[in-house]
VOPAGU-2260 file (C-alpha; in pm, 1 decimal, decimal comma):
REM VOPAGU-2260
SITE   aa  ch    i         X         Y         Z
SITE  ASN   A    0   -1639,7     547,9   -2004,8
SITE  VAL   A    1   -1694,7     294,4   -1725,5
SITE  LEU   A    2   -1920,9     536,6   -1539,1
SITE  ASN   A    3   -2134,2     592,7   -1847,0
SITE  LYS   A    4   -2134,1     235,4   -1973,6
SITE  TYR   A    5   -2264,8      91,6   -1647,1
SITE  ASN   A    6   -2468,6     393,6   -1531,6
SITE  ALA   A    7   -2269,6     390,8   -1206,8
SITE  VAL   A    8   -2273,6     635,1    -913,7
SITE  TRP   A    9   -1902,5     712,8    -932,8
SITE  ALA   A   10   -1577,8     576,1   -1070,2
SITE  SER   A   11   -1228,5     643,8    -942,5
SITE  GLY   A   12    -872,1     522,0    -943,7
SITE  PHE   A   13    -509,6     599,7    -879,3
SITE  ILE   A   14    -163,1     488,2    -985,0
SITE  MET   A   15     118,9     459,8    -730,8
SITE  ASP   A   16     480,7     347,1    -721,5
SITE  PRO   A   17     463,1      55,4    -475,2
SITE  MET   A   18     833,5      86,5    -395,8
SITE  SER   A   19     823,7     449,3    -279,7
SITE  GLY   A   20     457,4     542,0    -233,6
SITE  ALA   A   21     481,5     819,1    -496,7
SITE  ILE   A   22     141,3     876,7    -656,4
SITE  TYR   A   23     156,2     936,5   -1032,3
SITE  ALA   A   24    -213,6    1002,2   -1088,0
SITE  MET   A   25    -539,7    1014,5    -895,9
SITE  GLY   A   26    -889,5    1092,4   -1013,4
SITE  SER   A   27   -1257,6    1047,6    -944,5
SITE  ILE   A   28   -1576,6    1125,3   -1133,4
SITE  PRO   A   29   -1822,4    1293,3   -1105,7
SITE  SER   A   30   -1583,8    1581,0   -1039,1
SITE  PHE   A   31   -1602,0    1960,5   -1043,5
SITE  ASP   A   32   -1443,4    2262,5   -1206,6
SITE  PRO   A   33   -1210,6    2424,2    -948,4
SITE  ASN   A   34   -1236,8    2750,3   -1144,0
SITE  ASN   A   35   -1614,2    2750,9   -1104,5
SITE  PHE   A   36   -1682,6    2539,3    -798,1
SITE  SER   A   37   -1927,8    2782,8    -639,9
SITE  LYS   A   38   -2194,9    2680,8    -891,7
SITE  GLU   A   39   -2160,4    2308,3    -815,7
SITE  LYS   A   40   -2486,0    2177,0    -668,0
SITE  ASN   A   41   -2360,7    1831,5    -566,5
SITE  GLN   A   42   -2150,0    1892,3    -257,3
SITE  ASN   A   43   -2034,4    1528,9    -250,2
SITE  VAL   A   44   -1798,0    1587,7    -541,9
SITE  PHE   A   45   -1575,7    1808,7    -326,3
SITE  SER   A   46   -1454,0    1509,8    -124,2
SITE  ASN   A   47   -1193,3    1262,5    -247,5
SITE  PRO   A   48   -1336,2     909,2    -213,8
SITE  LEU   A   49    -991,4     755,2    -255,4
SITE  VAL   A   50    -857,6     926,0      57,1
SITE  GLU   A   51   -1163,6    1033,1     255,0
SITE  GLY   A   52   -1411,0     755,3     171,2
SITE  VAL   A   53   -1441,2     439,2     380,7
SITE  TYR   A   54   -1581,0     123,1     220,0
SITE  GLU   A   55   -1606,9    -251,2     257,5
SITE  MET   A   56   -1351,3    -356,9      -3,9
SITE  GLY   A   57   -1443,4    -716,2     -77,0
SITE  SER   A   58   -1207,4    -974,8    -219,3
SITE  ILE   A   59    -906,6    -750,1    -288,2
SITE  ILE   A   60    -840,9    -809,0      84,7
SITE  LYS   A   61    -790,2   -1183,5      31,3
SITE  PRO   A   62    -424,6   -1159,5     -84,7
SITE  LEU   A   63    -339,6    -987,9     246,1
SITE  VAL   A   64    -481,7   -1283,5     437,5
SITE  MET   A   65    -314,3   -1539,6     213,3
SITE  ALA   A   66      18,0   -1357,7     246,5
SITE  ALA   A   67     -18,7   -1360,8     625,0
SITE  GLY   A   68     -81,1   -1735,8     614,7
SITE  ILE   A   69     223,8   -1795,9     396,8
SITE  ASP   A   70     435,7   -1559,1     605,0
SITE  ARG   A   71     338,2   -1739,4     925,9
SITE  GLY   A   72     396,4   -2080,3     769,4
SITE  VAL   A   73      44,0   -2214,6     822,1
SITE  VAL   A   74     -24,3   -2259,0     448,0
SITE  THR   A   75     158,3   -2275,4     116,0
SITE  ALA   A   76      26,1   -2231,6    -235,9
SITE  ALA   A   77      -6,5   -2610,0    -256,3
SITE  THR   A   78    -196,8   -2655,0      73,4
SITE  THR   A   79    -542,7   -2802,3       8,8
SITE  TYR   A   80    -880,0   -2808,4     183,5
SITE  ASP   A   81   -1220,3   -2959,2     110,8
SITE  ASP   A   82   -1444,4   -2687,9     -34,5
SITE  LYS   A   83   -1807,7   -2772,9      31,2
SITE  GLY   A   84   -1930,6   -2442,2    -111,5
SITE  PHE   A   85   -2015,2   -2295,2     227,9
SITE  VAL   A   86   -1912,4   -2292,3     594,0
SITE  ILE   A   87   -2115,2   -2237,9     910,2
SITE  VAL   A   88   -1968,1   -1978,1    1147,1
SITE  ASN   A   89   -2156,0   -1888,3    1466,1
SITE  ILE   A   90   -2468,3   -2051,0    1315,8
SITE  LYS   A   91   -2444,1   -1825,4    1008,3
SITE  LYS   A   92   -2390,8   -1969,2     660,6
SITE  ILE   A   93   -2115,2   -1813,6     449,9
SITE  SER   A   94   -2101,0   -1927,4      87,9
SITE  ASN   A   95   -1870,2   -1884,3    -208,5
SITE  PHE   A   96   -1975,7   -1614,3    -454,8
SITE  ASP   A   97   -2159,3   -1875,9    -662,4
SITE  GLY   A   98   -2254,1   -2111,7    -380,3
SITE  LYS   A   99   -2081,7   -2401,7    -554,6
SITE  ALA   A  100   -1860,5   -2666,7    -395,5
SITE  ARG   A  101   -1531,6   -2751,4    -563,0
SITE  GLY   A  102   -1401,9   -3040,4    -354,1
SITE  ILE   A  103   -1030,9   -3059,4    -279,9
SITE  VAL   A  104    -866,0   -2737,1    -396,5
SITE  SER   A  105    -534,2   -2561,8    -333,3
SITE  MET   A  106    -459,8   -2219,3    -190,8
SITE  GLN   A  107    -366,9   -2109,4    -543,0
SITE  GLU   A  108    -722,2   -2184,8    -648,1
SITE  VAL   A  109    -856,2   -1999,9    -343,9
SITE  LEU   A  110    -705,2   -1681,1    -488,1
SITE  SER   A  111    -767,1   -1762,3    -853,3
SITE  GLN   A  112   -1135,0   -1847,5    -797,4
SITE  SER   A  113   -1175,7   -1603,4    -505,6
SITE  LEU   A  114   -1324,2   -1861,0    -269,6
SITE  ASN   A  115   -1465,5   -1725,4      55,4
SITE  THR   A  116   -1455,0   -2066,7     219,1
SITE  GLY   A  117   -1086,3   -2103,2     135,4
SITE  ILE   A  118    -979,0   -1770,2     278,6
SITE  ILE   A  119   -1175,1   -1849,9     596,3
SITE  PHE   A  120    -972,1   -2173,2     608,4
SITE  VAL   A  121    -652,7   -1963,4     605,2
SITE  MET   A  122    -790,9   -1730,3     872,7
SITE  ASN   A  123    -871,2   -2026,8    1097,6
SITE  ARG   A  124    -519,7   -2164,7    1053,6
SITE  LEU   A  125    -377,8   -1828,2    1156,9
SITE  GLY   A  126    -608,9   -1790,7    1454,7
SITE  LYS   A  127    -789,1   -1472,7    1550,6
SITE  ASP   A  128    -503,3   -1313,3    1745,3
SITE  ILE   A  129    -241,8   -1356,4    1472,3
SITE  PHE   A  130    -495,0   -1256,2    1206,4
SITE  ARG   A  131    -562,4    -932,6    1396,0
SITE  GLU   A  132    -188,0    -879,4    1442,4
SITE  TYR   A  133    -125,0    -889,6    1066,8
SITE  PHE   A  134    -415,2    -659,7     984,6
SITE  LYS   A  135    -282,0    -404,4    1231,7
SITE  ALA   A  136      68,0    -444,2    1086,2
SITE  TYR   A  137     -73,8    -374,1     738,9
SITE  GLY   A  138    -193,4     -40,0     877,2
SITE  LEU   A  139    -556,8     -99,5     787,5
SITE  GLY   A  140    -691,2      74,5    1097,1
SITE  GLU   A  141    -465,3     378,9    1081,3
SITE  GLU   A  142    -405,8     681,5     860,3
SITE  THR   A  143    -140,5     646,2     591,8
SITE  GLY   A  144      -8,3     999,4     640,1
SITE  ILE   A  145     -72,2    1092,6     277,1
SITE  ASP   A  146     -16,0    1463,2     207,1
SITE  LEU   A  147    -380,1    1531,9     116,3
SITE  PRO   A  148    -652,6    1671,6     345,4
SITE  ASN   A  149    -925,7    1496,4     543,5
SITE  GLU   A  150    -786,5    1142,3     528,9
SITE  GLY   A  151   -1043,2     891,4     650,2
SITE  LEU   A  152    -980,2     630,7     917,8
SITE  GLY   A  153   -1054,7     264,2     861,8
SITE  GLN   A  154   -1324,3     100,6    1071,1
SITE  THR   A  155   -1172,2    -222,0    1202,2
SITE  SER   A  156   -1327,9    -241,5    1549,1
SITE  ASN   A  157   -1495,4    -570,5    1457,3
SITE  LEU   A  158   -1152,8    -732,1    1488,9
SITE  GLU   A  159   -1161,8    -658,7    1862,2
SITE  SER   A  160   -1463,9    -886,6    1892,3
SITE  SER   A  161   -1439,1   -1242,0    2022,6
SITE  ARG   A  162   -1693,4   -1369,1    1768,9
SITE  ASP   A  163   -1556,7   -1594,4    1495,8
SITE  ILE   A  164   -1801,0   -1450,5    1242,0
SITE  GLU   A  165   -1635,1   -1107,1    1250,6
SITE  PHE   A  166   -1298,0   -1253,0    1155,6
SITE  ALA   A  167   -1449,7   -1479,9     891,7
SITE  LYS   A  168   -1618,9   -1183,4     720,4
SITE  ALA   A  169   -1309,1    -963,6     749,2
SITE  SER   A  170   -1102,6   -1229,4     572,4
SITE  PHE   A  171   -1295,2   -1165,3     249,3
SITE  GLY   A  172   -1327,3    -790,1     294,7
SITE  GLN   A  173   -1663,7    -745,7     463,5
SITE  GLY   A  174   -1751,5    -625,2     812,1
SITE  ILE   A  175   -1452,9    -388,7     809,0
SITE  ALA   A  176   -1444,0     -63,7     613,2
SITE  LEU   A  177   -1125,3      91,8     477,3
SITE  THR   A  178   -1005,7     383,5     268,7
SITE  PRO   A  179    -880,1     292,3     -78,5
SITE  ILE   A  180    -545,5     459,3      -6,4
SITE  ALA   A  181    -487,5     249,0     308,1
SITE  THR   A  182    -596,2     -65,5     125,3
SITE  VAL   A  183    -355,1      -8,7    -161,8
SITE  ARG   A  184     -70,6      82,1      74,1
SITE  ALA   A  185    -120,7    -257,2     238,9
SITE  LEU   A  186    -137,5    -437,2     -96,4
SITE  ALA   A  187     174,5    -253,4    -212,3
SITE  SER   A  188     365,5    -433,9      62,7
SITE  LEU   A  189     290,6    -759,9    -120,1
SITE  ALA   A  190     443,5    -609,6    -433,2
SITE  ASN   A  191     752,9    -435,6    -298,6
SITE  GLY   A  192     915,9    -704,9     -88,7
SITE  GLY   A  193     708,3    -667,3     226,6
SITE  VAL   A  194     743,1    -303,9     334,7
SITE  LEU   A  195     470,9     -52,8     421,3
SITE  VAL   A  196     543,5     278,8     246,9
SITE  THR   A  197     401,6     630,2     281,5
SITE  PRO   A  198     177,1     741,1      -7,1
SITE  HIS   A  199     254,3    1095,5    -121,6
SITE  VAL   A  200     176,1    1329,0    -410,3
SITE  VAL   A  201     450,4    1587,5    -349,3
SITE  LYS   A  202     817,5    1501,4    -397,2
SITE  ARG   A  203     962,8    1843,7    -323,0
SITE  ILE   A  204     846,0    2184,9    -207,1
SITE  GLU   A  205    1045,9    2483,7    -331,2
SITE  ASN   A  206    1005,3    2767,8     -83,2
SITE  GLY   A  207    1202,1    3030,6    -272,1
SITE  PHE   A  208    1531,1    3189,2    -163,9
SITE  ASN   A  209    1695,2    2864,8    -286,1
SITE  THR   A  210    1541,3    2657,5      -7,4
SITE  THR   A  211    1364,4    2327,6     -71,0
SITE  GLN   A  212    1186,7    2067,4     136,8
SITE  ASP   A  213    1212,3    1712,1       5,8
SITE  PHE   A  214     974,3    1429,8      88,5
SITE  ILE   A  215    1123,2    1214,6     362,4
SITE  PRO   A  216     975,5     867,6     422,9
SITE  GLY   A  217     810,5     857,1     762,1
SITE  SER   A  218     643,0     528,4     852,0
SITE  GLU   A  219     814,7     258,0     647,4
SITE  ARG   A  220     813,8     -75,7     826,7
SITE  ARG   A  221     841,3    -440,9     730,1
SITE  VAL   A  222     517,0    -637,4     752,8
SITE  ILE   A  223     596,6    -963,2     568,0
SITE  LYS   A  224     913,4   -1141,6     458,0
SITE  LYS   A  225    1056,6   -1076,4     112,9
SITE  GLU   A  226    1008,2   -1444,6      30,2
SITE  THR   A  227     637,9   -1411,2     113,8
SITE  SER   A  228     610,6   -1111,4    -117,5
SITE  LEU   A  229     761,3   -1310,0    -404,2
SITE  GLU   A  230     531,0   -1607,3    -345,5
SITE  ILE   A  231     207,2   -1410,2    -320,3
SITE  SER   A  232     310,3   -1215,4    -632,1
SITE  ARG   A  233     364,8   -1544,5    -814,4
SITE  MET   A  234      18,2   -1663,3    -707,0
SITE  LEU   A  235    -152,4   -1342,0    -818,6
SITE  THR   A  236      35,8   -1355,2   -1149,9
SITE  SER   A  237     -85,8   -1710,0   -1205,3
SITE  SER   A  238    -442,0   -1590,5   -1141,5
SITE  PHE   A  239    -401,4   -1319,7   -1405,3
SITE  ASP   A  240    -235,3   -1545,4   -1662,5
SITE  ASN   A  241    -469,8   -1840,0   -1632,0
SITE  VAL   A  242    -804,3   -1734,2   -1484,1
SITE  LEU   A  243    -894,5   -1366,0   -1528,1
SITE  LEU   A  244   -1135,2   -1352,9   -1823,5
SITE  ASN   A  245   -1029,6   -1713,2   -1893,3
SITE  GLY   A  246    -664,3   -1616,7   -1937,8
SITE  THR   A  247    -730,0   -1399,7   -2242,4
SITE  LEU   A  248    -540,5   -1100,2   -2098,7
SITE  LYS   A  249    -209,2   -1278,9   -2039,5
SITE  GLN   A  250      86,3   -1079,3   -2170,1
SITE  GLU   A  251     364,2   -1272,0   -2344,5
SITE  HIS   A  252     647,2   -1047,3   -2227,8
SITE  TYR   A  253     516,5    -892,5   -1904,4
SITE  SER   A  254     416,3   -1042,8   -1572,4
SITE  ILE   A  255     115,3    -880,3   -1406,4
SITE  ALA   A  256     -31,5    -958,7   -1062,8
SITE  VAL   A  257    -397,6    -877,2   -1000,3
SITE  LYS   A  258    -696,2    -928,8    -770,6
SITE  THR   A  259   -1058,4    -830,0    -823,8
SITE  GLY   A  260   -1320,3    -749,5    -562,2
SITE  THR   A  261   -1698,9    -729,0    -556,8
SITE  ALA   A  262   -1847,1    -609,5    -226,2
SITE  GLN   A  263   -2212,1    -580,7    -132,8
SITE  GLN   A  264   -2305,2    -233,5      -8,1
SITE  VAL   A  265   -2479,7    -183,5     325,9
SITE  GLU   A  266   -2813,0      -4,3     290,8
SITE  GLY   A  267   -3051,3      42,6     580,1
SITE  GLY   A  268   -2841,9    -183,5     800,0
SITE  LYS   A  269   -2855,8    -474,3     553,3
SITE  TYR   A  270   -2642,5    -589,1     263,2
SITE  SER   A  271   -2796,4    -492,9     -69,1
SITE  GLU   A  272   -2864,2    -762,1    -328,1
SITE  THR   A  273   -2836,5    -513,6    -614,4
SITE  ASN   A  274   -2574,2    -251,8    -526,0
SITE  PHE   A  275   -2205,4    -338,7    -523,6
SITE  LEU   A  276   -1865,4    -174,0    -505,8
SITE  HIS   A  277   -1639,6    -317,0    -776,7
SITE  THR   A  278   -1266,0    -290,9    -711,0
SITE  PHE   A  279    -956,5    -396,3    -902,0
SITE  VAL   A  280    -590,3    -389,2    -795,9
SITE  GLY   A  281    -296,6    -484,5   -1016,1
SITE  TYR   A  282      79,6    -429,9   -1011,5
SITE  PHE   A  283     349,3    -486,5   -1270,0
SITE  PRO   A  284     601,5    -610,0   -1355,6
SITE  SER   A  285     509,2    -862,1   -1088,4
SITE  TYR   A  286     851,2    -917,0    -930,6
SITE  ASN   A  287    1002,5    -570,4    -958,9
SITE  PRO   A  288     693,2    -351,8    -987,1
SITE  ARG   A  289     692,9       4,4   -1112,3
SITE  PHE   A  290     320,8      63,0   -1070,3
SITE  ILE   A  291      26,1     -47,5    -861,6
SITE  VAL   A  292    -313,2      51,4   -1002,8
SITE  PHE   A  293    -639,2      73,4    -809,2
SITE  LEU   A  294    -976,3     110,2    -982,9
SITE  ALA   A  295   -1325,4     127,4    -833,1
SITE  VAL   A  296   -1679,0     178,5    -957,9
SITE  LYS   A  297   -1981,1     207,0    -730,4
SITE  ASN   A  298   -2315,8      47,8    -813,8
SITE  PRO   A  299   -2252,7     -41,9   -1179,6
SITE  GLN   A  300   -2564,5    -169,0   -1354,4
SITE  GLY   A  301   -2582,4    -481,2   -1568,1
SITE  GLU   A  302   -2266,4    -657,3   -1445,6
SITE  GLN   A  303   -2233,5    -824,7   -1106,9
SITE  TYR   A  304   -1856,8    -884,5   -1097,3
SITE  SER   A  305   -1563,2    -646,3   -1121,3
SITE  SER   A  306   -1373,6    -884,5   -1348,4
SITE  ASN   A  307   -1625,0    -786,7   -1616,1
SITE  THR   A  308   -1634,9    -411,8   -1547,9
SITE  LEU   A  309   -1272,4    -323,9   -1467,6
SITE  SER   A  310   -1037,4    -579,8   -1627,9
SITE  LEU   A  311   -1027,6    -412,8   -1968,4
SITE  PRO   A  312    -989,8     -57,3   -1831,0
SITE  PHE   A  313    -702,6    -185,1   -1615,6
SITE  MET   A  314    -532,8    -337,3   -1918,5
SITE  GLN   A  315    -565,8     -11,8   -2112,5
SITE  ILE   A  316    -392,2     169,4   -1827,2
SITE  ALA   A  317    -124,9     -99,8   -1786,0
SITE  LYS   A  318     -36,8    -102,1   -2155,9
SITE  PHE   A  319     -22,2     277,0   -2162,5
SITE  LEU   A  320     213,1     289,1   -1863,1
SITE  ILE   A  321     438,0      16,1   -2003,5
SITE  ASN   A  322     468,7     201,6   -2334,0
SITE  TYR   A  323     491,4     554,3   -2195,5
SITE  TYR   A  324     761,4     471,7   -1940,3
SITE  GLU   A  325     932,0     220,7   -2171,6
SITE  ILE   A  326     926,1     -59,4   -1916,5
SITE  PRO   A  327    1150,1    -343,3   -2040,6
SITE  PRO   A  328     997,8    -691,1   -2073,7
SITE  ASP   A  329    1053,2    -919,0   -1775,6
SITE  ARG   A  330     979,2   -1252,8   -1939,8
């Protein structure tokens, strides 16, 4: 429905258990009929954009930076800065999405209003070396090890640069390109208490002759403190309850943590003013999550921001999962 409504190039998404990395569902359209694939004219549909594709992800990266700042102790949710609407980095002007100044605002508002200037403030407090250290710890420049073919590799070489502008852009999800699966694995660490898990679609292989091969976690490692995970989850829940679509989606009995992203697409070596990748990540219940959901739509027409294109589809999925799996209320 999203693909058709916004006349988009493609739409995709997946649902994962952030605690274990088990993938419940994964899909992308346009797709193909595996029983009749030889007649498919569009060869691009044979690849899986969620695992093989590499994209600039936009503002869904911001919670990773904020969590790093909280984890390192350089900011708290209440830390403030003076938002002038833009910053100058290496003689280049970087503005908020609307170009507006907001004066003295807190780190909570940086996430809730998705302020580029604010997340650059956090990056500067961390410093380039520590910033790079956290991004490597999140696994953003490596394969996840998912049990699907042709996994793509994130392009994070800009973080080896000495130029401040590369780190400023990376802090709000531009200048580095990542696979959706690696991005969500990193974001799942914010949800699950701070641990990087291994995404997987197969739990057990039965070989016959009464022999089985169970999935064994391979690369789990701690990337942030459990206390940091709880705090960033609280901040993202506050954003959902109070700001997303003006707080109209808040659930009385369920806590939900979300972040939206809208990233300009590079075309001909320049950022397009008309084509965007919309992304949406949410997990719930916020403090003991069963699911993390990723949604994306490329080049939707008629809406500039992902909060308008993907919030309602996310809520349909979240409500279905809560009902289907009989998730008990957490508030």
